[in-house]
PyMOL commands that place a pseudoatom at each C-alpha (Angstrom):
pseudoatom trace, name=CA, resn=UNK, resi=1, chain=A, elem=C, hetatm=0, pos=[12.189, 15.563, -53.988]
pseudoatom trace, name=CA, resn=UNK, resi=2, chain=A, elem=C, hetatm=0, pos=[9.004, 13.928, -55.559]
pseudoatom trace, name=CA, resn=UNK, resi=3, chain=A, elem=C, hetatm=0, pos=[7.340, 13.696, -52.161]
pseudoatom trace, name=CA, resn=UNK, resi=4, chain=A, elem=C, hetatm=0, pos=[7.860, 16.997, -51.497]
pseudoatom trace, name=CA, resn=UNK, resi=5, chain=A, elem=C, hetatm=0, pos=[6.500, 18.421, -54.892]
pseudoatom trace, name=CA, resn=UNK, resi=6, chain=A, elem=C, hetatm=0, pos=[3.597, 16.296, -54.400]
pseudoatom trace, name=CA, resn=UNK, resi=7, chain=A, elem=C, hetatm=0, pos=[2.529, 17.757, -50.950]
pseudoatom trace, name=CA, resn=UNK, resi=8, chain=A, elem=C, hetatm=0, pos=[3.521, 21.362, -52.263]
pseudoatom trace, name=CA, resn=UNK, resi=9, chain=A, elem=C, hetatm=0, pos=[1.453, 20.292, -55.430]
pseudoatom trace, name=CA, resn=UNK, resi=10, chain=A, elem=C, hetatm=0, pos=[-1.687, 18.978, -52.899]
pseudoatom trace, name=CA, resn=UNK, resi=11, chain=A, elem=C, hetatm=0, pos=[-1.644, 22.113, -50.490]
pseudoatom trace, name=CA, resn=UNK, resi=12, chain=A, elem=C, hetatm=0, pos=[-1.617, 24.615, -53.311]
pseudoatom trace, name=CA, resn=UNK, resi=13, chain=A, elem=C, hetatm=0, pos=[-4.596, 22.791, -54.550]
pseudoatom trace, name=CA, resn=UNK, resi=14, chain=A, elem=C, hetatm=0, pos=[-6.630, 22.546, -50.994]
pseudoatom trace, name=CA, resn=UNK, resi=15, chain=A, elem=C, hetatm=0, pos=[-5.948, 26.801, -50.636]
pseudoatom trace, name=CA, resn=UNK, resi=16, chain=A, elem=C, hetatm=0, pos=[-7.142, 27.278, -54.046]
pseudoatom trace, name=CA, resn=UNK, resi=17, chain=A, elem=C, hetatm=0, pos=[-9.998, 25.105, -53.614]
pseudoatom trace, name=CA, resn=UNK, resi=18, chain=A, elem=C, hetatm=0, pos=[-11.114, 27.376, -50.063]
pseudoatom trace, name=CA, resn=UNK, resi=19, chain=A, elem=C, hetatm=0, pos=[-10.485, 30.531, -51.855]
pseudoatom trace, name=CA, resn=UNK, resi=20, chain=A, elem=C, hetatm=0, pos=[-12.909, 29.407, -54.649]
pseudoatom trace, name=CA, resn=UNK, resi=21, chain=A, elem=C, hetatm=0, pos=[-15.494, 27.973, -52.350]
pseudoatom trace, name=CA, resn=UNK, resi=22, chain=A, elem=C, hetatm=0, pos=[-15.397, 31.670, -50.048]
pseudoatom trace, name=CA, resn=UNK, resi=23, chain=A, elem=C, hetatm=0, pos=[-16.145, 33.760, -53.540]
pseudoatom trace, name=CA, resn=UNK, resi=24, chain=A, elem=C, hetatm=0, pos=[-19.308, 31.710, -54.124]
pseudoatom trace, name=CA, resn=UNK, resi=25, chain=A, elem=C, hetatm=0, pos=[-22.012, 31.060, -51.283]
pseudoatom trace, name=CA, resn=UNK, resi=26, chain=A, elem=C, hetatm=0, pos=[-23.505, 27.775, -51.164]
pseudoatom trace, name=CA, resn=UNK, resi=27, chain=A, elem=C, hetatm=0, pos=[-26.775, 27.097, -52.975]
pseudoatom trace, name=CA, resn=UNK, resi=28, chain=A, elem=C, hetatm=0, pos=[-29.737, 25.151, -52.959]
pseudoatom trace, name=CA, resn=UNK, resi=29, chain=A, elem=C, hetatm=0, pos=[-31.614, 24.749, -57.066]
pseudoatom trace, name=CA, resn=UNK, resi=30, chain=A, elem=C, hetatm=0, pos=[-35.185, 23.124, -56.421]
pseudoatom trace, name=CA, resn=UNK, resi=31, chain=A, elem=C, hetatm=0, pos=[-36.417, 22.128, -59.910]
pseudoatom trace, name=CA, resn=UNK, resi=32, chain=A, elem=C, hetatm=0, pos=[-39.883, 21.846, -59.158]
pseudoatom trace, name=CA, resn=UNK, resi=33, chain=A, elem=C, hetatm=0, pos=[-42.985, 21.478, -61.613]
pseudoatom trace, name=CA, resn=UNK, resi=34, chain=A, elem=C, hetatm=0, pos=[-44.908, 25.042, -62.543]
pseudoatom trace, name=CA, resn=UNK, resi=35, chain=A, elem=C, hetatm=0, pos=[-47.707, 23.858, -60.317]
pseudoatom trace, name=CA, resn=UNK, resi=36, chain=A, elem=C, hetatm=0, pos=[-45.536, 23.439, -57.344]
pseudoatom trace, name=CA, resn=UNK, resi=37, chain=A, elem=C, hetatm=0, pos=[-44.513, 27.019, -57.144]
pseudoatom trace, name=CA, resn=UNK, resi=38, chain=A, elem=C, hetatm=0, pos=[-46.572, 29.860, -55.872]
pseudoatom trace, name=CA, resn=UNK, resi=39, chain=A, elem=C, hetatm=0, pos=[-44.552, 33.234, -56.645]
pseudoatom trace, name=CA, resn=UNK, resi=40, chain=A, elem=C, hetatm=0, pos=[-44.449, 36.451, -54.271]
pseudoatom trace, name=CA, resn=UNK, resi=41, chain=A, elem=C, hetatm=0, pos=[-47.092, 39.298, -55.140]
pseudoatom trace, name=CA, resn=UNK, resi=42, chain=A, elem=C, hetatm=0, pos=[-44.292, 41.801, -54.379]
pseudoatom trace, name=CA, resn=UNK, resi=43, chain=A, elem=C, hetatm=0, pos=[-40.240, 42.193, -54.479]
pseudoatom trace, name=CA, resn=UNK, resi=44, chain=A, elem=C, hetatm=0, pos=[-39.965, 41.634, -50.670]
pseudoatom trace, name=CA, resn=UNK, resi=45, chain=A, elem=C, hetatm=0, pos=[-42.272, 38.915, -50.255]
pseudoatom trace, name=CA, resn=UNK, resi=46, chain=A, elem=C, hetatm=0, pos=[-41.793, 35.193, -50.140]
pseudoatom trace, name=CA, resn=UNK, resi=47, chain=A, elem=C, hetatm=0, pos=[-42.187, 32.136, -52.715]
pseudoatom trace, name=CA, resn=UNK, resi=48, chain=A, elem=C, hetatm=0, pos=[-43.088, 29.019, -51.631]
pseudoatom trace, name=CA, resn=UNK, resi=49, chain=A, elem=C, hetatm=0, pos=[-42.083, 25.786, -53.452]
pseudoatom trace, name=CA, resn=UNK, resi=50, chain=A, elem=C, hetatm=0, pos=[-43.010, 21.878, -53.423]
pseudoatom trace, name=CA, resn=UNK, resi=51, chain=A, elem=C, hetatm=0, pos=[-40.009, 19.347, -54.708]
pseudoatom trace, name=CA, resn=UNK, resi=52, chain=A, elem=C, hetatm=0, pos=[-42.703, 16.542, -55.484]
pseudoatom trace, name=CA, resn=UNK, resi=53, chain=A, elem=C, hetatm=0, pos=[-45.951, 15.678, -54.484]
pseudoatom trace, name=CA, resn=UNK, resi=54, chain=A, elem=C, hetatm=0, pos=[-46.023, 14.232, -51.591]
pseudoatom trace, name=CA, resn=UNK, resi=55, chain=A, elem=C, hetatm=0, pos=[-43.040, 17.157, -50.410]
pseudoatom trace, name=CA, resn=UNK, resi=56, chain=A, elem=C, hetatm=0, pos=[-44.675, 19.553, -47.997]
pseudoatom trace, name=CA, resn=UNK, resi=57, chain=A, elem=C, hetatm=0, pos=[-44.643, 23.143, -49.065]
pseudoatom trace, name=CA, resn=UNK, resi=58, chain=A, elem=C, hetatm=0, pos=[-41.230, 25.409, -48.179]
pseudoatom trace, name=CA, resn=UNK, resi=59, chain=A, elem=C, hetatm=0, pos=[-41.315, 29.030, -47.983]
pseudoatom trace, name=CA, resn=UNK, resi=60, chain=A, elem=C, hetatm=0, pos=[-38.680, 31.251, -48.272]
pseudoatom trace, name=CA, resn=UNK, resi=61, chain=A, elem=C, hetatm=0, pos=[-37.784, 35.163, -48.761]
pseudoatom trace, name=CA, resn=UNK, resi=62, chain=A, elem=C, hetatm=0, pos=[-36.821, 36.672, -52.105]
pseudoatom trace, name=CA, resn=UNK, resi=63, chain=A, elem=C, hetatm=0, pos=[-35.866, 39.888, -51.950]
pseudoatom trace, name=CA, resn=UNK, resi=64, chain=A, elem=C, hetatm=0, pos=[-35.419, 43.370, -54.236]
pseudoatom trace, name=CA, resn=UNK, resi=65, chain=A, elem=C, hetatm=0, pos=[-32.436, 41.633, -55.864]
pseudoatom trace, name=CA, resn=UNK, resi=66, chain=A, elem=C, hetatm=0, pos=[-33.817, 38.544, -56.263]
pseudoatom trace, name=CA, resn=UNK, resi=67, chain=A, elem=C, hetatm=0, pos=[-34.046, 37.672, -60.463]
pseudoatom trace, name=CA, resn=UNK, resi=68, chain=A, elem=C, hetatm=0, pos=[-36.391, 36.193, -62.585]
pseudoatom trace, name=CA, resn=UNK, resi=69, chain=A, elem=C, hetatm=0, pos=[-35.491, 35.154, -65.994]
pseudoatom trace, name=CA, resn=UNK, resi=70, chain=A, elem=C, hetatm=0, pos=[-36.677, 33.018, -69.340]
pseudoatom trace, name=CA, resn=UNK, resi=71, chain=A, elem=C, hetatm=0, pos=[-33.942, 31.447, -71.126]
pseudoatom trace, name=CA, resn=UNK, resi=72, chain=A, elem=C, hetatm=0, pos=[-31.018, 33.300, -69.197]
pseudoatom trace, name=CA, resn=UNK, resi=73, chain=A, elem=C, hetatm=0, pos=[-33.301, 36.587, -70.218]
pseudoatom trace, name=CA, resn=UNK, resi=74, chain=A, elem=C, hetatm=0, pos=[-34.181, 38.761, -66.525]
pseudoatom trace, name=CA, resn=UNK, resi=75, chain=A, elem=C, hetatm=0, pos=[-37.527, 40.131, -66.651]
pseudoatom trace, name=CA, resn=UNK, resi=76, chain=A, elem=C, hetatm=0, pos=[-39.893, 41.831, -64.152]
pseudoatom trace, name=CA, resn=UNK, resi=77, chain=A, elem=C, hetatm=0, pos=[-41.626, 40.027, -61.526]
pseudoatom trace, name=CA, resn=UNK, resi=78, chain=A, elem=C, hetatm=0, pos=[-45.014, 40.824, -62.776]
pseudoatom trace, name=CA, resn=UNK, resi=79, chain=A, elem=C, hetatm=0, pos=[-44.120, 39.591, -66.462]
pseudoatom trace, name=CA, resn=UNK, resi=80, chain=A, elem=C, hetatm=0, pos=[-42.546, 36.806, -64.958]
pseudoatom trace, name=CA, resn=UNK, resi=81, chain=A, elem=C, hetatm=0, pos=[-45.996, 35.791, -62.919]
pseudoatom trace, name=CA, resn=UNK, resi=82, chain=A, elem=C, hetatm=0, pos=[-47.540, 36.239, -66.230]
pseudoatom trace, name=CA, resn=UNK, resi=83, chain=A, elem=C, hetatm=0, pos=[-45.382, 33.661, -67.743]
pseudoatom trace, name=CA, resn=UNK, resi=84, chain=A, elem=C, hetatm=0, pos=[-45.859, 31.254, -65.209]
pseudoatom trace, name=CA, resn=UNK, resi=85, chain=A, elem=C, hetatm=0, pos=[-49.779, 31.698, -65.116]
pseudoatom trace, name=CA, resn=UNK, resi=86, chain=A, elem=C, hetatm=0, pos=[-49.589, 30.796, -69.275]
pseudoatom trace, name=CA, resn=UNK, resi=87, chain=A, elem=C, hetatm=0, pos=[-47.079, 28.433, -68.781]
pseudoatom trace, name=CA, resn=UNK, resi=88, chain=A, elem=C, hetatm=0, pos=[-49.606, 26.515, -66.301]
pseudoatom trace, name=CA, resn=UNK, resi=89, chain=A, elem=C, hetatm=0, pos=[-52.595, 26.517, -68.696]
pseudoatom trace, name=CA, resn=UNK, resi=90, chain=A, elem=C, hetatm=0, pos=[-49.706, 24.836, -71.338]
pseudoatom trace, name=CA, resn=UNK, resi=91, chain=A, elem=C, hetatm=0, pos=[-48.551, 21.809, -69.352]
pseudoatom trace, name=CA, resn=UNK, resi=92, chain=A, elem=C, hetatm=0, pos=[-45.614, 20.790, -67.154]
pseudoatom trace, name=CA, resn=UNK, resi=93, chain=A, elem=C, hetatm=0, pos=[-42.841, 23.014, -67.055]
pseudoatom trace, name=CA, resn=UNK, resi=94, chain=A, elem=C, hetatm=0, pos=[-39.877, 23.009, -64.817]
pseudoatom trace, name=CA, resn=UNK, resi=95, chain=A, elem=C, hetatm=0, pos=[-38.876, 25.991, -62.722]
pseudoatom trace, name=CA, resn=UNK, resi=96, chain=A, elem=C, hetatm=0, pos=[-35.825, 26.511, -61.368]
pseudoatom trace, name=CA, resn=UNK, resi=97, chain=A, elem=C, hetatm=0, pos=[-35.421, 28.459, -57.859]
pseudoatom trace, name=CA, resn=UNK, resi=98, chain=A, elem=C, hetatm=0, pos=[-31.959, 28.918, -56.774]
pseudoatom trace, name=CA, resn=UNK, resi=99, chain=A, elem=C, hetatm=0, pos=[-31.806, 29.823, -52.277]
pseudoatom trace, name=CA, resn=UNK, resi=100, chain=A, elem=C, hetatm=0, pos=[-28.711, 31.035, -51.063]
pseudoatom trace, name=CA, resn=UNK, resi=101, chain=A, elem=C, hetatm=0, pos=[-28.365, 28.455, -47.832]
pseudoatom trace, name=CA, resn=UNK, resi=102, chain=A, elem=C, hetatm=0, pos=[-26.291, 31.226, -45.549]
pseudoatom trace, name=CA, resn=UNK, resi=103, chain=A, elem=C, hetatm=0, pos=[-28.885, 33.884, -45.887]
pseudoatom trace, name=CA, resn=UNK, resi=104, chain=A, elem=C, hetatm=0, pos=[-32.174, 31.317, -46.614]
pseudoatom trace, name=CA, resn=UNK, resi=105, chain=A, elem=C, hetatm=0, pos=[-33.214, 34.133, -49.530]
pseudoatom trace, name=CA, resn=UNK, resi=106, chain=A, elem=C, hetatm=0, pos=[-33.991, 32.974, -53.041]
pseudoatom trace, name=CA, resn=UNK, resi=107, chain=A, elem=C, hetatm=0, pos=[-31.441, 34.508, -55.265]
pseudoatom trace, name=CA, resn=UNK, resi=108, chain=A, elem=C, hetatm=0, pos=[-32.921, 33.630, -58.594]
pseudoatom trace, name=CA, resn=UNK, resi=109, chain=A, elem=C, hetatm=0, pos=[-36.265, 31.899, -59.999]
pseudoatom trace, name=CA, resn=UNK, resi=110, chain=A, elem=C, hetatm=0, pos=[-35.531, 30.639, -63.824]
pseudoatom trace, name=CA, resn=UNK, resi=111, chain=A, elem=C, hetatm=0, pos=[-37.149, 28.693, -66.594]
pseudoatom trace, name=CA, resn=UNK, resi=112, chain=A, elem=C, hetatm=0, pos=[-35.711, 27.244, -69.701]
pseudoatom trace, name=CA, resn=UNK, resi=113, chain=A, elem=C, hetatm=0, pos=[-38.089, 26.348, -72.718]
pseudoatom trace, name=CA, resn=UNK, resi=114, chain=A, elem=C, hetatm=0, pos=[-37.663, 24.768, -75.737]
for i in range(1, 114): cmd.bond("trace and resi %d" % i, "trace and resi %d" % (i + 1))
show_as sticks, trace
zoom trace
């Protein structure tokens, strides 16, 4: 009887995990220094990132649905570009760039500062 309960529980757990995974597309988040990111100039442009000083640059598509945020607060691309320029002058800050692996598009670009 315990074996049957264990098997049923395992099956239910696998089904719930699969359902959860289907609701959230796989993503990759790049954590790059502010100097290693080139922001798009338009909403439907491209962003270029480099994960390390010796790494190659990678270019990815952004869309009008891509969000830009500072400390969890969304802002326009134009305002975010100004923020990045200010942060570049101040020193090393980390920019997070989240890419949807299935569509190969950038969904979020965000920074958390102290």
